[in-house]
GUVO-658994 format. One record per residue (C-alpha): z, y, x negated; residue number from 1; chain; residue in one letter. Coordinates in steps of 0.05 Angstrom, whole numbers, plus 5000, padded with zeros to 4 digits. Layout:
N
<lumfi z="Z" y="Y" x="X" resi="NUM" chain="A" resn="A"/>
...
//
This chain:
332
<lumfi z="4688" y="5269" x="5593" resi="1" chain="A" resn="M"/>
<lumfi z="4760" y="5251" x="5591" resi="2" chain="A" resn="N"/>
<lumfi z="4816" y="5281" x="5546" resi="3" chain="A" resn="T"/>
<lumfi z="4812" y="5201" x="5512" resi="4" chain="A" resn="H"/>
<lumfi z="4746" y="5209" x="5494" resi="5" chain="A" resn="T"/>
<lumfi z="4743" y="5273" x="5471" resi="6" chain="A" resn="Q"/>
<lumfi z="4807" y="5258" x="5421" resi="7" chain="A" resn="T"/>
<lumfi z="4768" y="5205" x="5388" resi="8" chain="A" resn="N"/>
<lumfi z="4694" y="5240" x="5392" resi="9" chain="A" resn="I"/>
<lumfi z="4693" y="5248" x="5317" resi="10" chain="A" resn="H"/>
<lumfi z="4734" y="5185" x="5292" resi="11" chain="A" resn="A"/>
<lumfi z="4668" y="5152" x="5283" resi="12" chain="A" resn="P"/>
<lumfi z="4634" y="5197" x="5234" resi="13" chain="A" resn="R"/>
<lumfi z="4692" y="5193" x="5193" resi="14" chain="A" resn="W"/>
<lumfi z="4702" y="5128" x="5188" resi="15" chain="A" resn="A"/>
<lumfi z="4627" y="5119" x="5167" resi="16" chain="A" resn="L"/>
<lumfi z="4636" y="5175" x="5117" resi="17" chain="A" resn="L"/>
<lumfi z="4698" y="5139" x="5089" resi="18" chain="A" resn="L"/>
<lumfi z="4671" y="5083" x="5086" resi="19" chain="A" resn="L"/>
<lumfi z="4616" y="5107" x="5049" resi="20" chain="A" resn="A"/>
<lumfi z="4660" y="5144" x="5002" resi="21" chain="A" resn="L"/>
<lumfi z="4698" y="5081" x="4988" resi="22" chain="A" resn="G"/>
<lumfi z="4635" y="5041" x="4972" resi="23" chain="A" resn="L"/>
<lumfi z="4616" y="5105" x="4924" resi="24" chain="A" resn="V"/>
<lumfi z="4682" y="5103" x="4882" resi="25" chain="A" resn="V"/>
<lumfi z="4676" y="5031" x="4885" resi="26" chain="A" resn="V"/>
<lumfi z="4613" y="5036" x="4845" resi="27" chain="A" resn="W"/>
<lumfi z="4641" y="5090" x="4799" resi="28" chain="A" resn="L"/>
<lumfi z="4702" y="5044" x="4778" resi="29" chain="A" resn="G"/>
<lumfi z="4653" y="5003" x="4752" resi="30" chain="A" resn="T"/>
<lumfi z="4623" y="5051" x="4705" resi="31" chain="A" resn="A"/>
<lumfi z="4696" y="5070" x="4680" resi="32" chain="A" resn="A"/>
<lumfi z="4724" y="5044" x="4620" resi="33" chain="A" resn="G"/>
<lumfi z="4711" y="5054" x="4552" resi="34" chain="A" resn="S"/>
<lumfi z="4645" y="5039" x="4535" resi="35" chain="A" resn="Q"/>
<lumfi z="4619" y="5077" x="4603" resi="36" chain="A" resn="G"/>
<lumfi z="4562" y="5076" x="4629" resi="37" chain="A" resn="W"/>
<lumfi z="4532" y="5034" x="4570" resi="38" chain="A" resn="Q"/>
<lumfi z="4559" y="4975" x="4601" resi="39" chain="A" resn="A"/>
<lumfi z="4534" y="4985" x="4670" resi="40" chain="A" resn="W"/>
<lumfi z="4471" y="4994" x="4654" resi="41" chain="A" resn="W"/>
<lumfi z="4465" y="4931" x="4603" resi="42" chain="A" resn="S"/>
<lumfi z="4501" y="4885" x="4650" resi="43" chain="A" resn="A"/>
<lumfi z="4435" y="4858" x="4670" resi="44" chain="A" resn="G"/>
<lumfi z="4415" y="4837" x="4594" resi="45" chain="A" resn="A"/>
<lumfi z="4473" y="4831" x="4562" resi="46" chain="A" resn="D"/>
<lumfi z="4527" y="4779" x="4578" resi="47" chain="A" resn="T"/>
<lumfi z="4584" y="4813" x="4544" resi="48" chain="A" resn="V"/>
<lumfi z="4569" y="4871" x="4583" resi="49" chain="A" resn="S"/>
<lumfi z="4556" y="4832" x="4649" resi="50" chain="A" resn="R"/>
<lumfi z="4627" y="4804" x="4640" resi="51" chain="A" resn="Q"/>
<lumfi z="4652" y="4873" x="4632" resi="52" chain="A" resn="I"/>
<lumfi z="4626" y="4890" x="4699" resi="53" chain="A" resn="V"/>
<lumfi z="4632" y="4834" x="4745" resi="54" chain="A" resn="W"/>
<lumfi z="4699" y="4802" x="4716" resi="55" chain="A" resn="E"/>
<lumfi z="4740" y="4863" x="4698" resi="56" chain="A" resn="I"/>
<lumfi z="4716" y="4925" x="4733" resi="57" chain="A" resn="R"/>
<lumfi z="4677" y="4902" x="4797" resi="58" chain="A" resn="L"/>
<lumfi z="4753" y="4868" x="4816" resi="59" chain="A" resn="P"/>
<lumfi z="4800" y="4920" x="4787" resi="60" chain="A" resn="R"/>
<lumfi z="4757" y="4975" x="4833" resi="61" chain="A" resn="S"/>
<lumfi z="4755" y="4929" x="4897" resi="62" chain="A" resn="L"/>
<lumfi z="4826" y="4905" x="4884" resi="63" chain="A" resn="G"/>
<lumfi z="4844" y="4974" x="4878" resi="64" chain="A" resn="A"/>
<lumfi z="4807" y="4998" x="4944" resi="65" chain="A" resn="W"/>
<lumfi z="4837" y="4937" x="4976" resi="66" chain="A" resn="L"/>
<lumfi z="4909" y="4957" x="4952" resi="67" chain="A" resn="G"/>
<lumfi z="4906" y="5028" x="4980" resi="68" chain="A" resn="G"/>
<lumfi z="4876" y="5004" x="5046" resi="69" chain="A" resn="A"/>
<lumfi z="4939" y="4967" x="5056" resi="70" chain="A" resn="L"/>
<lumfi z="4978" y="5023" x="5031" resi="71" chain="A" resn="L"/>
<lumfi z="4945" y="5068" x="5084" resi="72" chain="A" resn="G"/>
<lumfi z="4947" y="5017" x="5142" resi="73" chain="A" resn="L"/>
<lumfi z="5019" y="5005" x="5120" resi="74" chain="A" resn="A"/>
<lumfi z="5042" y="5077" x="5118" resi="75" chain="A" resn="G"/>
<lumfi z="5000" y="5098" x="5185" resi="76" chain="A" resn="A"/>
<lumfi z="5037" y="5040" x="5223" resi="77" chain="A" resn="V"/>
<lumfi z="5105" y="5065" x="5195" resi="78" chain="A" resn="A"/>
<lumfi z="5097" y="5138" x="5211" resi="79" chain="A" resn="Q"/>
<lumfi z="5084" y="5104" x="5282" resi="80" chain="A" resn="G"/>
<lumfi z="5139" y="5063" x="5293" resi="81" chain="A" resn="L"/>
<lumfi z="5189" y="5106" x="5270" resi="82" chain="A" resn="F"/>
<lumfi z="5156" y="5177" x="5299" resi="83" chain="A" resn="R"/>
<lumfi z="5161" y="5204" x="5230" resi="84" chain="A" resn="N"/>
<lumfi z="5111" y="5238" x="5186" resi="85" chain="A" resn="P"/>
<lumfi z="5153" y="5221" x="5125" resi="86" chain="A" resn="L"/>
<lumfi z="5154" y="5152" x="5135" resi="87" chain="A" resn="A"/>
<lumfi z="5122" y="5115" x="5077" resi="88" chain="A" resn="D"/>
<lumfi z="5108" y="5030" x="5071" resi="89" chain="A" resn="P"/>
<lumfi z="5165" y="5027" x="5022" resi="90" chain="A" resn="Y"/>
<lumfi z="5227" y="5046" x="5074" resi="91" chain="A" resn="L"/>
<lumfi z="5244" y="4971" x="5092" resi="92" chain="A" resn="L"/>
<lumfi z="5271" y="4962" x="5023" resi="93" chain="A" resn="G"/>
<lumfi z="5196" y="4920" x="5001" resi="94" chain="A" resn="S"/>
<lumfi z="5194" y="4969" x="4934" resi="95" chain="A" resn="A"/>
<lumfi z="5259" y="4948" x="4909" resi="96" chain="A" resn="S"/>
<lumfi z="5250" y="4882" x="4927" resi="97" chain="A" resn="G"/>
<lumfi z="5189" y="4870" x="4898" resi="98" chain="A" resn="R"/>
<lumfi z="5216" y="4894" x="4830" resi="99" chain="A" resn="R"/>
<lumfi z="5282" y="4851" x="4838" resi="100" chain="A" resn="W"/>
<lumfi z="5233" y="4784" x="4847" resi="101" chain="A" resn="G"/>
<lumfi z="5201" y="4809" x="4782" resi="102" chain="A" resn="G"/>
<lumfi z="5262" y="4815" x="4743" resi="103" chain="A" resn="V"/>
<lumfi z="5293" y="4752" x="4774" resi="104" chain="A" resn="Y"/>
<lumfi z="5222" y="4714" x="4750" resi="105" chain="A" resn="L"/>
<lumfi z="5223" y="4748" x="4680" resi="106" chain="A" resn="S"/>
<lumfi z="5303" y="4731" x="4669" resi="107" chain="A" resn="L"/>
<lumfi z="5305" y="4663" x="4692" resi="108" chain="A" resn="W"/>
<lumfi z="5234" y="4640" x="4709" resi="109" chain="A" resn="G"/>
<lumfi z="5236" y="4589" x="4652" resi="110" chain="A" resn="G"/>
<lumfi z="5295" y="4553" x="4693" resi="111" chain="A" resn="S"/>
<lumfi z="5306" y="4571" x="4765" resi="112" chain="A" resn="A"/>
<lumfi z="5299" y="4524" x="4819" resi="113" chain="A" resn="W"/>
<lumfi z="5279" y="4579" x="4871" resi="114" chain="A" resn="A"/>
<lumfi z="5213" y="4594" x="4815" resi="115" chain="A" resn="V"/>
<lumfi z="5198" y="4528" x="4818" resi="116" chain="A" resn="N"/>
<lumfi z="5193" y="4523" x="4895" resi="117" chain="A" resn="A"/>
<lumfi z="5149" y="4590" x="4893" resi="118" chain="A" resn="W"/>
<lumfi z="5087" y="4541" x="4875" resi="119" chain="A" resn="L"/>
<lumfi z="5081" y="4575" x="4805" resi="120" chain="A" resn="G"/>
<lumfi z="5050" y="4633" x="4834" resi="121" chain="A" resn="L"/>
<lumfi z="5079" y="4672" x="4769" resi="122" chain="A" resn="G"/>
<lumfi z="5094" y="4749" x="4774" resi="123" chain="A" resn="L"/>
<lumfi z="5056" y="4767" x="4835" resi="124" chain="A" resn="T"/>
<lumfi z="5091" y="4703" x="4873" resi="125" chain="A" resn="G"/>
<lumfi z="5161" y="4732" x="4852" resi="126" chain="A" resn="A"/>
<lumfi z="5146" y="4800" x="4870" resi="127" chain="A" resn="A"/>
<lumfi z="5114" y="4783" x="4942" resi="128" chain="A" resn="F"/>
<lumfi z="5174" y="4741" x="4952" resi="129" chain="A" resn="V"/>
<lumfi z="5216" y="4793" x="4929" resi="130" chain="A" resn="G"/>
<lumfi z="5187" y="4845" x="4981" resi="131" chain="A" resn="A"/>
<lumfi z="5192" y="4798" x="5038" resi="132" chain="A" resn="V"/>
<lumfi z="5265" y="4777" x="5018" resi="133" chain="A" resn="L"/>
<lumfi z="5288" y="4848" x="5024" resi="134" chain="A" resn="A"/>
<lumfi z="5248" y="4863" x="5093" resi="135" chain="A" resn="V"/>
<lumfi z="5292" y="4802" x="5118" resi="136" chain="A" resn="V"/>
<lumfi z="5356" y="4826" x="5093" resi="137" chain="A" resn="L"/>
<lumfi z="5336" y="4894" x="5129" resi="138" chain="A" resn="T"/>
<lumfi z="5330" y="4856" x="5192" resi="139" chain="A" resn="L"/>
<lumfi z="5397" y="4824" x="5189" resi="140" chain="A" resn="V"/>
<lumfi z="5438" y="4886" x="5166" resi="141" chain="A" resn="L"/>
<lumfi z="5395" y="4916" x="5228" resi="142" chain="A" resn="A"/>
<lumfi z="5413" y="4869" x="5276" resi="143" chain="A" resn="R"/>
<lumfi z="5336" y="4863" x="5297" resi="144" chain="A" resn="G"/>
<lumfi z="5280" y="4910" x="5311" resi="145" chain="A" resn="V"/>
<lumfi z="5316" y="4937" x="5379" resi="146" chain="A" resn="Q"/>
<lumfi z="5337" y="5003" x="5350" resi="147" chain="A" resn="Q"/>
<lumfi z="5287" y="5050" x="5299" resi="148" chain="A" resn="T"/>
<lumfi z="5341" y="5092" x="5270" resi="149" chain="A" resn="L"/>
<lumfi z="5383" y="5027" x="5252" resi="150" chain="A" resn="R"/>
<lumfi z="5335" y="4995" x="5214" resi="151" chain="A" resn="L"/>
<lumfi z="5310" y="5053" x="5176" resi="152" chain="A" resn="L"/>
<lumfi z="5376" y="5065" x="5154" resi="153" chain="A" resn="L"/>
<lumfi z="5383" y="4992" x="5139" resi="154" chain="A" resn="A"/>
<lumfi z="5314" y="4999" x="5095" resi="155" chain="A" resn="G"/>
<lumfi z="5345" y="5057" x="5061" resi="156" chain="A" resn="V"/>
<lumfi z="5410" y="5017" x="5044" resi="157" chain="A" resn="V"/>
<lumfi z="5372" y="4956" x="5020" resi="158" chain="A" resn="V"/>
<lumfi z="5319" y="4999" x="4972" resi="159" chain="A" resn="G"/>
<lumfi z="5383" y="5037" x="4938" resi="160" chain="A" resn="V"/>
<lumfi z="5424" y="4971" x="4927" resi="161" chain="A" resn="V"/>
<lumfi z="5376" y="4927" x="4899" resi="162" chain="A" resn="L"/>
<lumfi z="5339" y="4990" x="4859" resi="163" chain="A" resn="G"/>
<lumfi z="5413" y="4991" x="4832" resi="164" chain="A" resn="A"/>
<lumfi z="5417" y="4922" x="4816" resi="165" chain="A" resn="V"/>
<lumfi z="5345" y="4924" x="4781" resi="166" chain="A" resn="T"/>
<lumfi z="5369" y="4976" x="4744" resi="167" chain="A" resn="S"/>
<lumfi z="5427" y="4954" x="4717" resi="168" chain="A" resn="L"/>
<lumfi z="5396" y="4886" x="4688" resi="169" chain="A" resn="V"/>
<lumfi z="5342" y="4925" x="4664" resi="170" chain="A" resn="S"/>
<lumfi z="5391" y="4973" x="4621" resi="171" chain="A" resn="L"/>
<lumfi z="5427" y="4903" x="4599" resi="172" chain="A" resn="L"/>
<lumfi z="5366" y="4869" x="4579" resi="173" chain="A" resn="Q"/>
<lumfi z="5304" y="4913" x="4552" resi="174" chain="A" resn="P"/>
<lumfi z="5256" y="4856" x="4553" resi="175" chain="A" resn="Q"/>
<lumfi z="5249" y="4855" x="4627" resi="176" chain="A" resn="V"/>
<lumfi z="5237" y="4935" x="4628" resi="177" chain="A" resn="L"/>
<lumfi z="5185" y="4932" x="4575" resi="178" chain="A" resn="Q"/>
<lumfi z="5159" y="4869" x="4618" resi="179" chain="A" resn="A"/>
<lumfi z="5155" y="4900" x="4683" resi="180" chain="A" resn="M"/>
<lumfi z="5129" y="4965" x="4661" resi="181" chain="A" resn="Q"/>
<lumfi z="5065" y="4963" x="4686" resi="182" chain="A" resn="G"/>
<lumfi z="5079" y="4935" x="4756" resi="183" chain="A" resn="F"/>
<lumfi z="5132" y="4988" x="4765" resi="184" chain="A" resn="M"/>
<lumfi z="5082" y="5045" x="4741" resi="185" chain="A" resn="L"/>
<lumfi z="5033" y="5020" x="4786" resi="186" chain="A" resn="G"/>
<lumfi z="4965" y="4981" x="4758" resi="187" chain="A" resn="S"/>
<lumfi z="4903" y="4955" x="4780" resi="188" chain="A" resn="T"/>
<lumfi z="4888" y="4928" x="4707" resi="189" chain="A" resn="A"/>
<lumfi z="4894" y="4856" x="4723" resi="190" chain="A" resn="F"/>
<lumfi z="4866" y="4847" x="4792" resi="191" chain="A" resn="V"/>
<lumfi z="4823" y="4790" x="4793" resi="192" chain="A" resn="S"/>
<lumfi z="4781" y="4762" x="4845" resi="193" chain="A" resn="W"/>
<lumfi z="4827" y="4716" x="4870" resi="194" chain="A" resn="S"/>
<lumfi z="4875" y="4770" x="4885" resi="195" chain="A" resn="A"/>
<lumfi z="4821" y="4804" x="4920" resi="196" chain="A" resn="C"/>
<lumfi z="4811" y="4753" x="4964" resi="197" chain="A" resn="A"/>
<lumfi z="4886" y="4752" x="4974" resi="198" chain="A" resn="T"/>
<lumfi z="4886" y="4820" x="4997" resi="199" chain="A" resn="M"/>
<lumfi z="4828" y="4823" x="5035" resi="200" chain="A" resn="A"/>
<lumfi z="4853" y="4765" x="5082" resi="201" chain="A" resn="A"/>
<lumfi z="4916" y="4800" x="5091" resi="202" chain="A" resn="V"/>
<lumfi z="4881" y="4869" x="5107" resi="203" chain="A" resn="L"/>
<lumfi z="4842" y="4834" x="5158" resi="204" chain="A" resn="A"/>
<lumfi z="4899" y="4803" x="5192" resi="205" chain="A" resn="L"/>
<lumfi z="4943" y="4857" x="5196" resi="206" chain="A" resn="C"/>
<lumfi z="4886" y="4912" x="5218" resi="207" chain="A" resn="L"/>
<lumfi z="4878" y="4862" x="5278" resi="208" chain="A" resn="V"/>
<lumfi z="4958" y="4862" x="5289" resi="209" chain="A" resn="L"/>
<lumfi z="4963" y="4937" x="5286" resi="210" chain="A" resn="A"/>
<lumfi z="4891" y="4946" x="5325" resi="211" chain="A" resn="W"/>
<lumfi z="4929" y="4909" x="5386" resi="212" chain="A" resn="I"/>
<lumfi z="4982" y="4938" x="5388" resi="213" chain="A" resn="F"/>
<lumfi z="4956" y="5016" x="5377" resi="214" chain="A" resn="A"/>
<lumfi z="4969" y="5036" x="5449" resi="215" chain="A" resn="R"/>
<lumfi z="5031" y="5013" x="5445" resi="216" chain="A" resn="V"/>
<lumfi z="5051" y="5069" x="5387" resi="217" chain="A" resn="L"/>
<lumfi z="5008" y="5116" x="5427" resi="218" chain="A" resn="D"/>
<lumfi z="5055" y="5106" x="5481" resi="219" chain="A" resn="A"/>
<lumfi z="5118" y="5108" x="5428" resi="220" chain="A" resn="L"/>
<lumfi z="5087" y="5180" x="5407" resi="221" chain="A" resn="S"/>
<lumfi z="5123" y="5205" x="5476" resi="222" chain="A" resn="L"/>
<lumfi z="5195" y="5167" x="5459" resi="223" chain="A" resn="G"/>
<lumfi z="5220" y="5106" x="5470" resi="224" chain="A" resn="E"/>
<lumfi z="5255" y="5116" x="5541" resi="225" chain="A" resn="A"/>
<lumfi z="5186" y="5146" x="5560" resi="226" chain="A" resn="T"/>
<lumfi z="5150" y="5078" x="5530" resi="227" chain="A" resn="A"/>
<lumfi z="5209" y="5034" x="5566" resi="228" chain="A" resn="Q"/>
<lumfi z="5191" y="5068" x="5633" resi="229" chain="A" resn="S"/>
<lumfi z="5111" y="5057" x="5620" resi="230" chain="A" resn="L"/>
<lumfi z="5130" y="4979" x="5614" resi="231" chain="A" resn="G"/>
<lumfi z="5124" y="4978" x="5534" resi="232" chain="A" resn="V"/>
<lumfi z="5146" y="4913" x="5500" resi="233" chain="A" resn="P"/>
<lumfi z="5192" y="4944" x="5452" resi="234" chain="A" resn="L"/>
<lumfi z="5225" y="4888" x="5413" resi="235" chain="A" resn="P"/>
<lumfi z="5156" y="4853" x="5411" resi="236" chain="A" resn="L"/>
<lumfi z="5124" y="4911" x="5397" resi="237" chain="A" resn="T"/>
<lumfi z="5175" y="4941" x="5331" resi="238" chain="A" resn="S"/>
<lumfi z="5175" y="4857" x="5311" resi="239" chain="A" resn="M"/>
<lumfi z="5100" y="4856" x="5304" resi="240" chain="A" resn="V"/>
<lumfi z="5098" y="4927" x="5270" resi="241" chain="A" resn="M"/>
<lumfi z="5154" y="4909" x="5222" resi="242" chain="A" resn="V"/>
<lumfi z="5115" y="4840" x="5200" resi="243" chain="A" resn="G"/>
<lumfi z="5048" y="4887" x="5196" resi="244" chain="A" resn="V"/>
<lumfi z="5082" y="4937" x="5147" resi="245" chain="A" resn="I"/>
<lumfi z="5122" y="4877" x="5109" resi="246" chain="A" resn="S"/>
<lumfi z="5056" y="4837" x="5098" resi="247" chain="A" resn="L"/>
<lumfi z="5009" y="4893" x="5078" resi="248" chain="A" resn="A"/>
<lumfi z="5063" y="4927" x="5030" resi="249" chain="A" resn="T"/>
<lumfi z="5080" y="4867" x="5003" resi="250" chain="A" resn="G"/>
<lumfi z="5007" y="4842" x="4986" resi="251" chain="A" resn="A"/>
<lumfi z="4993" y="4905" x="4955" resi="252" chain="A" resn="A"/>
<lumfi z="5056" y="4915" x="4915" resi="253" chain="A" resn="V"/>
<lumfi z="5053" y="4837" x="4887" resi="254" chain="A" resn="A"/>
<lumfi z="4982" y="4862" x="4856" resi="255" chain="A" resn="H"/>
<lumfi z="4985" y="4933" x="4835" resi="256" chain="A" resn="I"/>
<lumfi z="5055" y="4949" x="4829" resi="257" chain="A" resn="G"/>
<lumfi z="5096" y="5011" x="4860" resi="258" chain="A" resn="L"/>
<lumfi z="5037" y="5068" x="4879" resi="259" chain="A" resn="V"/>
<lumfi z="5074" y="5125" x="4900" resi="260" chain="A" resn="A"/>
<lumfi z="5045" y="5170" x="4953" resi="261" chain="A" resn="F"/>
<lumfi z="4980" y="5135" x="4976" resi="262" chain="A" resn="V"/>
<lumfi z="5007" y="5102" x="5040" resi="263" chain="A" resn="G"/>
<lumfi z="5051" y="5173" x="5058" resi="264" chain="A" resn="L"/>
<lumfi z="4993" y="5221" x="5044" resi="265" chain="A" resn="A"/>
<lumfi z="4929" y="5177" x="5072" resi="266" chain="A" resn="A"/>
<lumfi z="4953" y="5183" x="5144" resi="267" chain="A" resn="P"/>
<lumfi z="4969" y="5265" x="5132" resi="268" chain="A" resn="H"/>
<lumfi z="4901" y="5271" x="5110" resi="269" chain="A" resn="L"/>
<lumfi z="4868" y="5238" x="5171" resi="270" chain="A" resn="V"/>
<lumfi z="4912" y="5280" x="5223" resi="271" chain="A" resn="R"/>
<lumfi z="4884" y="5338" x="5183" resi="272" chain="A" resn="S"/>
<lumfi z="4813" y="5325" x="5190" resi="273" chain="A" resn="L"/>
<lumfi z="4807" y="5285" x="5251" resi="274" chain="A" resn="V"/>
<lumfi z="4851" y="5292" x="5322" resi="275" chain="A" resn="R"/>
<lumfi z="4844" y="5206" x="5346" resi="276" chain="A" resn="C"/>
<lumfi z="4887" y="5155" x="5369" resi="277" chain="A" resn="T"/>
<lumfi z="4925" y="5103" x="5330" resi="278" chain="A" resn="H"/>
<lumfi z="4862" y="5048" x="5353" resi="279" chain="A" resn="A"/>
<lumfi z="4819" y="5097" x="5307" resi="280" chain="A" resn="W"/>
<lumfi z="4878" y="5128" x="5261" resi="281" chain="A" resn="R"/>
<lumfi z="4900" y="5060" x="5241" resi="282" chain="A" resn="L"/>
<lumfi z="4830" y="5038" x="5208" resi="283" chain="A" resn="P"/>
<lumfi z="4817" y="5109" x="5185" resi="284" chain="A" resn="L"/>
<lumfi z="4881" y="5109" x="5150" resi="285" chain="A" resn="S"/>
<lumfi z="4870" y="5046" x="5113" resi="286" chain="A" resn="A"/>
<lumfi z="4796" y="5076" x="5098" resi="287" chain="A" resn="L"/>
<lumfi z="4821" y="5137" x="5066" resi="288" chain="A" resn="M"/>
<lumfi z="4874" y="5093" x="5030" resi="289" chain="A" resn="G"/>
<lumfi z="4830" y="5055" x="4999" resi="290" chain="A" resn="G"/>
<lumfi z="4778" y="5117" x="4972" resi="291" chain="A" resn="A"/>
<lumfi z="4854" y="5153" x="4946" resi="292" chain="A" resn="L"/>
<lumfi z="4871" y="5094" x="4905" resi="293" chain="A" resn="L"/>
<lumfi z="4799" y="5079" x="4875" resi="294" chain="A" resn="V"/>
<lumfi z="4786" y="5152" x="4857" resi="295" chain="A" resn="L"/>
<lumfi z="4855" y="5153" x="4827" resi="296" chain="A" resn="A"/>
<lumfi z="4847" y="5091" x="4787" resi="297" chain="A" resn="D"/>
<lumfi z="4783" y="5118" x="4764" resi="298" chain="A" resn="V"/>
<lumfi z="4814" y="5185" x="4739" resi="299" chain="A" resn="M"/>
<lumfi z="4864" y="5149" x="4709" resi="300" chain="A" resn="A"/>
<lumfi z="4819" y="5113" x="4667" resi="301" chain="A" resn="R"/>
<lumfi z="4770" y="5170" x="4643" resi="302" chain="A" resn="V"/>
<lumfi z="4830" y="5232" x="4637" resi="303" chain="A" resn="V"/>
<lumfi z="4856" y="5205" x="4567" resi="304" chain="A" resn="L"/>
<lumfi z="4797" y="5155" x="4553" resi="305" chain="A" resn="A"/>
<lumfi z="4800" y="5107" x="4519" resi="306" chain="A" resn="P"/>
<lumfi z="4878" y="5107" x="4534" resi="307" chain="A" resn="Q"/>
<lumfi z="4897" y="5097" x="4608" resi="308" chain="A" resn="E"/>
<lumfi z="4943" y="5122" x="4655" resi="309" chain="A" resn="L"/>
<lumfi z="4984" y="5089" x="4703" resi="310" chain="A" resn="P"/>
<lumfi z="4956" y="5094" x="4767" resi="311" chain="A" resn="V"/>
<lumfi z="5024" y="5096" x="4800" resi="312" chain="A" resn="G"/>
<lumfi z="5043" y="5165" x="4752" resi="313" chain="A" resn="V"/>
<lumfi z="4977" y="5198" x="4774" resi="314" chain="A" resn="L"/>
<lumfi z="4989" y="5186" x="4843" resi="315" chain="A" resn="T"/>
<lumfi z="5054" y="5206" x="4846" resi="316" chain="A" resn="A"/>
<lumfi z="5027" y="5275" x="4818" resi="317" chain="A" resn="V"/>
<lumfi z="4968" y="5294" x="4855" resi="318" chain="A" resn="L"/>
<lumfi z="4999" y="5266" x="4923" resi="319" chain="A" resn="G"/>
<lumfi z="5064" y="5303" x="4902" resi="320" chain="A" resn="G"/>
<lumfi z="5020" y="5368" x="4895" resi="321" chain="A" resn="G"/>
<lumfi z="4985" y="5353" x="4954" resi="322" chain="A" resn="Y"/>
<lumfi z="5046" y="5344" x="5000" resi="323" chain="A" resn="L"/>
<lumfi z="5079" y="5412" x="4976" resi="324" chain="A" resn="L"/>
<lumfi z="5012" y="5444" x="4983" resi="325" chain="A" resn="W"/>
<lumfi z="5006" y="5423" x="5062" resi="326" chain="A" resn="L"/>
<lumfi z="5080" y="5446" x="5067" resi="327" chain="A" resn="M"/>
<lumfi z="5071" y="5515" x="5031" resi="328" chain="A" resn="R"/>
<lumfi z="5015" y="5522" x="5080" resi="329" chain="A" resn="K"/>
<lumfi z="5043" y="5501" x="5148" resi="330" chain="A" resn="R"/>
<lumfi z="5100" y="5544" x="5124" resi="331" chain="A" resn="V"/>
<lumfi z="5065" y="5602" x="5113" resi="332" chain="A" resn="G"/>
//
């Protein structure tokens, strides 16, 4: 048995396990709510209960899984591309761009010609366009994708500047802050079946693109000089991987808001569980991210029931605690 096979030997088992875990937590999500299991058991006979389960809880739980999968995939790609275990999906400025897009629509949505050009997609469309424009600005400042360090620094600068502009506008216009609060803290409460279909299509596309270039990410782990000596097309790879990160992150944050630590913690958990190449690490990170976000969403609904915690706050607390524990463990 060669080294490559030995590396990936346990990956299929973990993929099946994480897929099963995702199905279980999505099923649990259909029972989490103000009416608890009563609505789930009555869904077959009662019209109101059926509507609660099939039109609210199920798309919400499935959307949480898809959003977490997108963030987990984007985090794994970012960590592989930048060869940095602390890289997360928001490092290219997409999070700040998404907030800027939402604030722009909230302030000038009634009269701005640009919003009308976005085909009436509303807050979700404005958030997605804002995230994409932020990434484009990052690429312009970095002068392309040839140097990953310059790209990383440009993303940090764009994120800080757009974040400051958004905070200033929110300070001057308090009504914008109230309108954007749910999206800034992260929420899956407004995910619909159409949003699930959009995120599923984006996830499928990003998974295919990332899997095609998985071997290139393996080569990049040896360093850019070594990868170039092996004949790896670095400019093309970097461009495609940046596109995957941007598209996956933009689709996720446009529908579920700014959910912290899922994209950072999911690849770490996968690396701690199984030794595998990027061909398996990328889909495993997506499965792990989906399971993590649905589990956090269920906890956010039941911890202070009937009140509901913002899922982004809960993932920040749990993810930050996990990373602190992991750091303490490694230092020890």
